[in-house]
Each structure stands twice: as C-alpha cells, then as structure tokens.
C-alpha positions as CSV (number, residue, x, y, z in Angstrom):
1,M,0.1,0.2,0.5
2,N,3.1,2.4,0.3
3,D,4.0,1.8,-3.0
4,L,0.5,3.2,-4.2
5,I,0.2,6.4,-1.5
6,Q,4.2,6.9,-3.0
7,D,2.5,7.0,-6.3
8,I,-0.1,8.7,-6.4
9,E,2.2,11.5,-4.6
10,R,5.1,11.2,-7.3
11,L,2.6,11.9,-10.1
12,E,1.2,14.6,-8.1
13,S,3.9,16.0,-7.8
14,A,4.8,15.2,-11.7
15,V,1.8,17.1,-12.9
16,I,2.1,20.3,-10.8
17,N,5.9,20.8,-11.7
18,L,5.1,20.1,-15.4
19,T,1.7,22.9,-15.5
20,E,3.5,25.1,-13.1
21,G,7.2,24.7,-13.0
22,A,9.9,25.7,-14.2
23,S,11.9,24.5,-17.0
24,D,14.8,22.6,-14.5
25,E,11.0,21.1,-12.8
26,K,9.7,20.2,-16.1
27,R,12.8,17.9,-17.0
28,M,12.9,16.6,-13.1
29,A,9.5,15.7,-13.5
30,I,10.2,13.9,-17.3
31,Y,12.3,12.1,-15.3
32,S,10.4,10.8,-12.6
33,L,7.6,9.8,-14.5
34,E,10.4,8.5,-17.0
35,S,11.6,6.4,-13.6
36,M,8.4,5.1,-12.7
37,I,8.2,4.0,-16.4
38,A,11.0,2.0,-16.2
39,E,10.3,0.7,-12.3
40,K,6.6,-0.6,-13.4
41,K,8.2,-2.5,-16.4
42,A,10.3,-4.3,-14.2
43,V,7.7,-5.3,-11.3
44,V,6.1,-7.1,-15.2
45,E,9.3,-8.6,-16.4
46,K,9.7,-10.4,-12.9
47,F,6.3,-11.5,-12.8
48,E,6.0,-12.6,-16.1
49,T,9.4,-14.2,-15.8
50,D,8.4,-15.8,-12.4
51,Y,5.1,-17.1,-13.2
52,A,5.0,-17.8,-16.9
53,P,4.3,-21.0,-18.1
54,K,7.7,-23.9,-18.1
55,E,7.8,-25.1,-21.8
56,L,8.0,-29.4,-21.2
57,D,11.0,-31.6,-22.0
58,I,9.0,-34.0,-23.9
C-alpha cells in the first residue's frame, strides 16, 4: 500500500511541476515519470518471468 501512496504523490508532484514549474522542474518531472515507468516495467517482467508457464521437455 505504501508503494501506491508514493506513486500517487509522485504523479501529483509531476503534474504540478509540468503545469507550473520552470524548465528544470519540468525536466525533473519527466525524469520522475520515466523512472516510474521503468520500475513498473521491471515489476511486470519479473512477474512474467516468475510465473510464466514452463515449457515441458518431451
């Protein structure tokens, strides 16, 4: 649950910085979003690796 709350805070901050921030704040917001995307993709890839059906050697 903590991860979800942190994600919400991160998204809210990014929206504020993209709409109201100076150029350096906008760059940091974009970096933060890109970082979040990479983290979420890594979680999905790990899940798929851990729980993908294993092929049978016949």
